[in-house]
HTML snippet that shows the backbone in 3Dmol.js (N, CA, C, O; Angstrom):
<script src="https://3Dmol.org/build/3Dmol-min.js"></script>
<div id="view" style="width:600px;height:400px;position:relative"></div>
<script>
const pdb = `
ATOM      1  N   MET A   1      86.317  88.632 -94.424  1.00  0.00           N
ATOM      2  CA  MET A   1      86.125  87.422 -94.097  1.00  0.00           C
ATOM      3  C   MET A   1      84.602  86.929 -93.129  1.00  0.00           C
ATOM      4  O   MET A   1      83.873  85.952 -93.298  1.00  0.00           O
ATOM      5  N   SER A   2      84.507  88.196 -91.963  1.00  0.00           N
ATOM      6  CA  SER A   2      83.515  88.199 -91.673  1.00  0.00           C
ATOM      7  C   SER A   2      81.679  88.429 -91.819  1.00  0.00           C
ATOM      8  O   SER A   2      80.792  88.037 -91.060  1.00  0.00           O
ATOM      9  N   GLN A   3      81.590  89.219 -93.112  1.00  0.00           N
ATOM     10  CA  GLN A   3      80.495  88.963 -93.650  1.00  0.00           C
ATOM     11  C   GLN A   3      80.324  87.578 -94.124  1.00  0.00           C
ATOM     12  O   GLN A   3      79.171  87.149 -94.167  1.00  0.00           O
ATOM     13  N   LYS A   4      81.488  86.662 -94.556  1.00  0.00           N
ATOM     14  CA  LYS A   4      80.960  85.728 -94.784  1.00  0.00           C
ATOM     15  C   LYS A   4      80.458  84.546 -93.899  1.00  0.00           C
ATOM     16  O   LYS A   4      79.837  83.510 -94.135  1.00  0.00           O
ATOM     17  N   ILE A   5      80.970  85.112 -92.809  1.00  0.00           N
ATOM     18  CA  ILE A   5      81.284  84.079 -91.686  1.00  0.00           C
ATOM     19  C   ILE A   5      79.574  84.716 -90.358  1.00  0.00           C
ATOM     20  O   ILE A   5      79.588  84.310 -89.195  1.00  0.00           O
ATOM     21  N   SER A   6      78.943  85.208 -90.621  1.00  0.00           N
ATOM     22  CA  SER A   6      77.966  85.729 -89.988  1.00  0.00           C
ATOM     23  C   SER A   6      76.712  85.110 -91.347  1.00  0.00           C
ATOM     24  O   SER A   6      75.696  84.471 -91.073  1.00  0.00           O
ATOM     25  N   THR A   7      77.116  85.490 -92.687  1.00  0.00           N
ATOM     26  CA  THR A   7      76.151  84.552 -93.687  1.00  0.00           C
ATOM     27  C   THR A   7      76.132  83.253 -93.410  1.00  0.00           C
ATOM     28  O   THR A   7      75.057  82.719 -93.684  1.00  0.00           O
ATOM     29  N   PHE A   8      77.105  82.426 -92.876  1.00  0.00           N
ATOM     30  CA  PHE A   8      77.351  81.453 -92.789  1.00  0.00           C
ATOM     31  C   PHE A   8      76.703  81.152 -91.464  1.00  0.00           C
ATOM     32  O   PHE A   8      76.300  80.010 -91.240  1.00  0.00           O
ATOM     33  N   THR A   9      76.567  82.211 -90.483  1.00  0.00           N
ATOM     34  CA  THR A   9      75.554  81.678 -89.240  1.00  0.00           C
ATOM     35  C   THR A   9      74.706  82.215 -89.223  1.00  0.00           C
ATOM     36  O   THR A   9      74.129  82.127 -88.140  1.00  0.00           O
ATOM     37  N   ILE A  10      74.210  82.848 -89.967  1.00  0.00           N
ATOM     38  CA  ILE A  10      72.356  82.496 -90.245  1.00  0.00           C
ATOM     39  C   ILE A  10      71.748  81.513 -91.276  1.00  0.00           C
ATOM     40  O   ILE A  10      70.553  81.345 -91.521  1.00  0.00           O
ATOM     41  N   LEU A  11      73.192  80.686 -92.020  1.00  0.00           N
ATOM     42  CA  LEU A  11      73.038  79.794 -92.705  1.00  0.00           C
ATOM     43  C   LEU A  11      72.366  78.537 -91.904  1.00  0.00           C
ATOM     44  O   LEU A  11      71.349  77.857 -92.038  1.00  0.00           O
ATOM     45  N   VAL A  12      73.616  78.593 -90.883  1.00  0.00           N
ATOM     46  CA  VAL A  12      73.345  78.207 -90.611  1.00  0.00           C
ATOM     47  C   VAL A  12      72.568  77.242 -89.726  1.00  0.00           C
ATOM     48  O   VAL A  12      72.288  76.045 -89.669  1.00  0.00           O
ATOM     49  N   ARG A  13      72.335  78.533 -88.976  1.00  0.00           N
ATOM     50  CA  ARG A  13      71.311  78.984 -87.846  1.00  0.00           C
ATOM     51  C   ARG A  13      69.459  78.502 -88.410  1.00  0.00           C
ATOM     52  O   ARG A  13      68.634  77.898 -87.725  1.00  0.00           O
ATOM     53  N   ASP A  14      69.288  79.014 -89.799  1.00  0.00           N
ATOM     54  CA  ASP A  14      67.880  78.294 -90.553  1.00  0.00           C
ATOM     55  C   ASP A  14      68.357  76.625 -91.362  1.00  0.00           C
ATOM     56  O   ASP A  14      67.482  75.824 -91.691  1.00  0.00           O
ATOM     57  N   MET A  15      68.941  76.516 -91.444  1.00  0.00           N
ATOM     58  CA  MET A  15      68.966  74.959 -91.478  1.00  0.00           C
ATOM     59  C   MET A  15      68.951  74.498 -89.777  1.00  0.00           C
ATOM     60  O   MET A  15      67.830  73.991 -89.832  1.00  0.00           O
ATOM     61  N   ARG A  16      69.338  74.310 -88.397  1.00  0.00           N
ATOM     62  CA  ARG A  16      69.204  74.255 -87.545  1.00  0.00           C
ATOM     63  C   ARG A  16      67.153  74.399 -87.062  1.00  0.00           C
ATOM     64  O   ARG A  16      66.612  73.700 -86.205  1.00  0.00           O
ATOM     65  N   LYS A  17      66.787  74.955 -87.501  1.00  0.00           N
ATOM     66  CA  LYS A  17      65.449  75.989 -87.321  1.00  0.00           C
ATOM     67  C   LYS A  17      65.083  74.718 -88.380  1.00  0.00           C
ATOM     68  O   LYS A  17      65.508  73.628 -87.998  1.00  0.00           O
ATOM     69  N   ALA A  18      64.625  74.723 -89.180  1.00  0.00           N
ATOM     70  CA  ALA A  18      64.391  73.779 -90.376  1.00  0.00           C
ATOM     71  C   ALA A  18      64.741  72.253 -89.732  1.00  0.00           C
ATOM     72  O   ALA A  18      63.616  71.774 -89.592  1.00  0.00           O
ATOM     73  N   GLN A  19      65.598  71.362 -89.324  1.00  0.00           N
ATOM     74  CA  GLN A  19      65.869  70.385 -89.020  1.00  0.00           C
ATOM     75  C   GLN A  19      64.588  69.546 -87.544  1.00  0.00           C
ATOM     76  O   GLN A  19      64.081  68.475 -87.211  1.00  0.00           O
ATOM     77  N   LYS A  20      64.654  70.808 -87.209  1.00  0.00           N
ATOM     78  CA  LYS A  20      64.109  71.391 -85.539  1.00  0.00           C
ATOM     79  C   LYS A  20      62.437  71.279 -86.004  1.00  0.00           C
ATOM     80  O   LYS A  20      61.652  70.521 -85.436  1.00  0.00           O
ATOM     81  N   GLU A  21      62.055  72.206 -87.171  1.00  0.00           N
ATOM     82  CA  GLU A  21      60.568  71.926 -87.456  1.00  0.00           C
ATOM     83  C   GLU A  21      60.220  70.421 -87.968  1.00  0.00           C
ATOM     84  O   GLU A  21      59.280  69.656 -87.754  1.00  0.00           O
ATOM     85  N   TYR A  22      61.575  70.341 -88.848  1.00  0.00           N
ATOM     86  CA  TYR A  22      61.201  68.969 -89.689  1.00  0.00           C
ATOM     87  C   TYR A  22      60.878  67.734 -88.676  1.00  0.00           C
ATOM     88  O   TYR A  22      59.755  67.230 -88.700  1.00  0.00           O
ATOM     89  N   PHE A  23      61.697  67.344 -87.950  1.00  0.00           N
ATOM     90  CA  PHE A  23      61.442  66.467 -86.180  1.00  0.00           C
ATOM     91  C   PHE A  23      60.411  66.566 -85.875  1.00  0.00           C
ATOM     92  O   PHE A  23      59.745  65.540 -85.735  1.00  0.00           O
ATOM     93  N   ALA A  24      59.639  68.278 -85.559  1.00  0.00           N
ATOM     94  CA  ALA A  24      58.830  67.587 -84.763  1.00  0.00           C
ATOM     95  C   ALA A  24      57.659  67.361 -85.706  1.00  0.00           C
ATOM     96  O   ALA A  24      57.100  66.289 -85.472  1.00  0.00           O
ATOM     97  N   SER A  25      57.054  68.151 -86.838  1.00  0.00           N
ATOM     98  CA  SER A  25      55.982  68.134 -87.835  1.00  0.00           C
ATOM     99  C   SER A  25      56.368  66.696 -88.562  1.00  0.00           C
ATOM    100  O   SER A  25      55.441  66.349 -89.294  1.00  0.00           O
ATOM    101  N   ARG A  26      57.538  65.709 -88.569  1.00  0.00           N
ATOM    102  CA  ARG A  26      57.790  64.670 -89.882  1.00  0.00           C
ATOM    103  C   ARG A  26      57.122  65.129 -91.306  1.00  0.00           C
ATOM    104  O   ARG A  26      57.017  64.508 -92.364  1.00  0.00           O
ATOM    105  N   ALA A  27      56.657  66.612 -90.893  1.00  0.00           N
ATOM    106  CA  ALA A  27      56.621  66.980 -93.262  1.00  0.00           C
ATOM    107  C   ALA A  27      56.672  66.796 -94.131  1.00  0.00           C
ATOM    108  O   ALA A  27      56.581  67.957 -94.530  1.00  0.00           O
ATOM    109  N   PRO A  28      56.786  66.046 -95.278  1.00  0.00           N
ATOM    110  CA  PRO A  28      58.175  66.674 -96.436  1.00  0.00           C
ATOM    111  C   PRO A  28      58.775  67.609 -96.915  1.00  0.00           C
ATOM    112  O   PRO A  28      59.883  67.730 -97.438  1.00  0.00           O
ATOM    113  N   SER A  29      57.147  68.931 -96.482  1.00  0.00           N
ATOM    114  CA  SER A  29      57.567  70.020 -96.971  1.00  0.00           C
ATOM    115  C   SER A  29      59.094  70.566 -96.192  1.00  0.00           C
ATOM    116  O   SER A  29      59.946  71.328 -96.649  1.00  0.00           O
ATOM    117  N   ASP A  30      59.053  69.909 -94.960  1.00  0.00           N
ATOM    118  CA  ASP A  30      59.877  70.205 -93.716  1.00  0.00           C
ATOM    119  C   ASP A  30      61.148  69.742 -94.010  1.00  0.00           C
ATOM    120  O   ASP A  30      62.114  70.339 -93.535  1.00  0.00           O
ATOM    121  N   LEU A  31      61.369  68.358 -95.020  1.00  0.00           N
ATOM    122  CA  LEU A  31      62.318  68.158 -94.822  1.00  0.00           C
ATOM    123  C   LEU A  31      63.241  67.440 -95.871  1.00  0.00           C
ATOM    124  O   LEU A  31      64.040  66.504 -95.890  1.00  0.00           O
ATOM    125  N   ASN A  32      62.425  68.872 -97.200  1.00  0.00           N
ATOM    126  CA  ASN A  32      62.748  69.773 -97.835  1.00  0.00           C
ATOM    127  C   ASN A  32      63.444  69.984 -98.069  1.00  0.00           C
ATOM    128  O   ASN A  32      64.200  69.623 -98.971  1.00  0.00           O
ATOM    129  N   ARG A  33      63.494  71.305 -96.653  1.00  0.00           N
ATOM    130  CA  ARG A  33      63.010  72.674 -96.947  1.00  0.00           C
ATOM    131  C   ARG A  33      64.584  72.137 -96.097  1.00  0.00           C
ATOM    132  O   ARG A  33      65.641  72.673 -96.429  1.00  0.00           O
ATOM    133  N   ALA A  34      64.553  71.026 -94.983  1.00  0.00           N
ATOM    134  CA  ALA A  34      66.018  71.387 -93.795  1.00  0.00           C
ATOM    135  C   ALA A  34      66.848  70.727 -95.184  1.00  0.00           C
ATOM    136  O   ALA A  34      67.493  71.624 -95.725  1.00  0.00           O
ATOM    137  N   LYS A  35      66.983  69.487 -95.843  1.00  0.00           N
ATOM    138  CA  LYS A  35      67.769  69.725 -97.283  1.00  0.00           C
ATOM    139  C   LYS A  35      68.236  70.353 -97.962  1.00  0.00           C
ATOM    140  O   LYS A  35      69.394  70.238 -98.361  1.00  0.00           O
ATOM    141  N   ALA A  36      67.471  71.158 -98.259  1.00  0.00           N
ATOM    142  CA  ALA A  36      68.459  72.175 -99.947  1.00  0.00           C
ATOM    143  C   ALA A  36      69.328  72.920 -98.277  1.00  0.00           C
ATOM    144  O   ALA A  36      70.542  72.715 -98.278  1.00  0.00           O
ATOM    145  N   LEU A  37      68.911  73.516 -97.291  1.00  0.00           N
ATOM    146  CA  LEU A  37      69.631  74.654 -96.188  1.00  0.00           C
ATOM    147  C   LEU A  37      70.847  73.715 -96.102  1.00  0.00           C
ATOM    148  O   LEU A  37      71.856  74.411 -96.220  1.00  0.00           O
ATOM    149  N   GLU A  38      71.133  72.531 -95.958  1.00  0.00           N
ATOM    150  CA  GLU A  38      72.424  71.502 -95.694  1.00  0.00           C
ATOM    151  C   GLU A  38      72.760  71.504 -96.617  1.00  0.00           C
ATOM    152  O   GLU A  38      73.981  71.648 -96.557  1.00  0.00           O
ATOM    153  N   LYS A  39      72.256  71.384 -98.158  1.00  0.00           N
ATOM    154  CA  LYS A  39      73.217  71.365 -99.399  1.00  0.00           C
ATOM    155  C   LYS A  39      73.513  73.118 -99.230  1.00  0.00           C
ATOM    156  O   LYS A  39      74.307  73.658-100.001  1.00  0.00           O
ATOM    157  N   GLN A  40      73.109  73.569 -98.624  1.00  0.00           N
ATOM    158  CA  GLN A  40      73.683  74.874 -98.783  1.00  0.00           C
ATOM    159  C   GLN A  40      75.035  75.315 -97.809  1.00  0.00           C
ATOM    160  O   GLN A  40      76.198  75.681 -97.983  1.00  0.00           O
ATOM    161  N   VAL A  41      74.195  75.063 -96.784  1.00  0.00           N
ATOM    162  CA  VAL A  41      75.623  75.447 -95.677  1.00  0.00           C
ATOM    163  C   VAL A  41      77.124  74.212 -96.301  1.00  0.00           C
ATOM    164  O   VAL A  41      78.298  74.239 -95.932  1.00  0.00           O
ATOM    165  N   ASP A  42      76.688  73.590 -96.966  1.00  0.00           N
ATOM    166  CA  ASP A  42      77.378  72.090 -97.077  1.00  0.00           C
ATOM    167  C   ASP A  42      79.050  72.728 -98.207  1.00  0.00           C
ATOM    168  O   ASP A  42      80.272  72.685 -98.352  1.00  0.00           O
ATOM    169  N   ALA A  43      77.204  73.467 -98.890  1.00  0.00           N
ATOM    170  CA  ALA A  43      78.289  73.960-100.808  1.00  0.00           C
ATOM    171  C   ALA A  43      79.515  75.726 -99.425  1.00  0.00           C
ATOM    172  O   ALA A  43      80.604  76.281 -99.568  1.00  0.00           O
ATOM    173  N   LYS A  44      78.668  75.802 -98.628  1.00  0.00           N
ATOM    174  CA  LYS A  44      79.524  76.652 -97.949  1.00  0.00           C
ATOM    175  C   LYS A  44      80.980  76.824 -97.393  1.00  0.00           C
ATOM    176  O   LYS A  44      81.976  77.469 -97.721  1.00  0.00           O
ATOM    177  N   LEU A  45      80.602  75.853 -96.292  1.00  0.00           N
ATOM    178  CA  LEU A  45      81.999  74.734 -95.989  1.00  0.00           C
ATOM    179  C   LEU A  45      82.821  74.621 -96.532  1.00  0.00           C
ATOM    180  O   LEU A  45      83.879  74.871 -95.954  1.00  0.00           O
ATOM    181  N   LYS A  46      82.883  74.132 -98.123  1.00  0.00           N
ATOM    182  CA  LYS A  46      83.773  74.291 -99.287  1.00  0.00           C
ATOM    183  C   LYS A  46      83.957  74.950 -99.363  1.00  0.00           C
ATOM    184  O   LYS A  46      85.157  75.204 -99.260  1.00  0.00           O
ATOM    185  N   GLU A  47      83.125  75.909 -99.601  1.00  0.00           N
ATOM    186  CA  GLU A  47      84.517  77.737-100.125  1.00  0.00           C
ATOM    187  C   GLU A  47      85.108  78.017 -99.459  1.00  0.00           C
ATOM    188  O   GLU A  47      86.311  78.176 -99.669  1.00  0.00           O
ATOM    189  N   ILE A  48      84.565  78.201 -98.388  1.00  0.00           N
ATOM    190  CA  ILE A  48      85.455  77.854 -96.850  1.00  0.00           C
ATOM    191  C   ILE A  48      86.453  77.397 -97.257  1.00  0.00           C
ATOM    192  O   ILE A  48      87.217  77.898 -98.082  1.00  0.00           O
ATOM    193  N   PHE A  49      86.575  76.009 -96.501  1.00  0.00           N
ATOM    194  CA  PHE A  49      87.472  75.943 -97.100  1.00  0.00           C
ATOM    195  C   PHE A  49      88.584  75.500 -98.123  1.00  0.00           C
ATOM    196  O   PHE A  49      89.651  74.886 -98.165  1.00  0.00           O
ATOM    197  N   ALA A  50      88.119  75.855 -98.541  1.00  0.00           N
ATOM    198  CA  ALA A  50      88.993  76.062-100.331  1.00  0.00           C
ATOM    199  C   ALA A  50      89.951  76.150 -99.869  1.00  0.00           C
ATOM    200  O   ALA A  50      90.345  75.103 -99.355  1.00  0.00           O
ATOM    201  N   CYS A  51      90.566  76.949 -99.796  1.00  0.00           N
ATOM    202  CA  CYS A  51      91.720  77.570 -99.506  1.00  0.00           C
ATOM    203  C   CYS A  51      92.264  77.695 -98.561  1.00  0.00           C
ATOM    204  O   CYS A  51      93.043  78.643 -98.461  1.00  0.00           O
ATOM    205  N   VAL A  52      92.124  77.017 -97.752  1.00  0.00           N
ATOM    206  CA  VAL A  52      92.844  76.267 -96.265  1.00  0.00           C
ATOM    207  C   VAL A  52      93.001  75.075 -96.971  1.00  0.00           C
ATOM    208  O   VAL A  52      92.140  74.397 -97.532  1.00  0.00           O
ATOM    209  N   GLN A  53      95.116  74.767 -96.803  1.00  0.00           N
ATOM    210  CA  GLN A  53      95.601  73.685 -96.453  1.00  0.00           C
ATOM    211  C   GLN A  53      95.483  72.351 -95.321  1.00  0.00           C
ATOM    212  O   GLN A  53      95.561  72.353 -94.093  1.00  0.00           O
ATOM    213  N   PRO A  54      95.386  71.861 -95.752  1.00  0.00           N
ATOM    214  CA  PRO A  54      95.738  70.336 -94.758  1.00  0.00           C
ATOM    215  C   PRO A  54      96.966  70.568 -93.521  1.00  0.00           C
ATOM    216  O   PRO A  54      98.119  70.885 -93.227  1.00  0.00           O
ATOM    217  N   GLN A  55      96.195  70.307 -93.283  1.00  0.00           N
ATOM    218  CA  GLN A  55      98.208  70.072 -91.732  1.00  0.00           C
ATOM    219  C   GLN A  55      98.178  68.147 -92.067  1.00  0.00           C
ATOM    220  O   GLN A  55      97.460  67.280 -92.565  1.00  0.00           O
ATOM    221  N   GLY A  56      99.384  68.315 -91.445  1.00  0.00           N
ATOM    222  CA  GLY A  56     100.000  67.175 -92.237  1.00  0.00           C
ATOM    223  C   GLY A  56      99.879  66.423 -90.953  1.00  0.00           C
ATOM    224  O   GLY A  56      99.968  67.187 -89.992  1.00  0.00           O
ATOM    225  N   SER A  57      99.738  65.405 -90.687  1.00  0.00           N
ATOM    226  CA  SER A  57      98.997  64.415 -89.661  1.00  0.00           C
ATOM    227  C   SER A  57     100.248  64.418 -88.428  1.00  0.00           C
ATOM    228  O   SER A  57     101.423  64.445 -88.794  1.00  0.00           O
ATOM    229  N   LEU A  58      99.921  64.390 -87.057  1.00  0.00           N
ATOM    230  CA  LEU A  58     100.984  63.906 -86.088  1.00  0.00           C
ATOM    231  C   LEU A  58     101.484  62.579 -86.130  1.00  0.00           C
ATOM    232  O   LEU A  58     102.624  62.510 -86.589  1.00  0.00           O
ATOM    233  N   LEU A  59     100.881  61.325 -85.731  1.00  0.00           N
ATOM    234  CA  LEU A  59     102.072  60.704 -86.641  1.00  0.00           C
ATOM    235  C   LEU A  59     102.015  60.053 -86.511  1.00  0.00           C
ATOM    236  O   LEU A  59     102.779  59.247 -87.043  1.00  0.00           O
TER     237      LEU A  59
END
`;
const viewer = $3Dmol.createViewer("view");
viewer.addModel(pdb, "pdb");
viewer.setStyle({}, {cartoon: {color: "spectrum"}});
viewer.zoomTo();
viewer.render();
</script>
């Protein structure tokens, strides 16, 4: 699991860097890169949480 976490952390770091680059430049190529990385992060989150059972509501 630690390998998945470190890979995920690197992916999130790269996504945030791409987002910052886009907001600095507003270049379409930077936006496309940021969106692609965001999709990868979303897919990894889905994969990581697929095995987690939702907890009941406290209310």
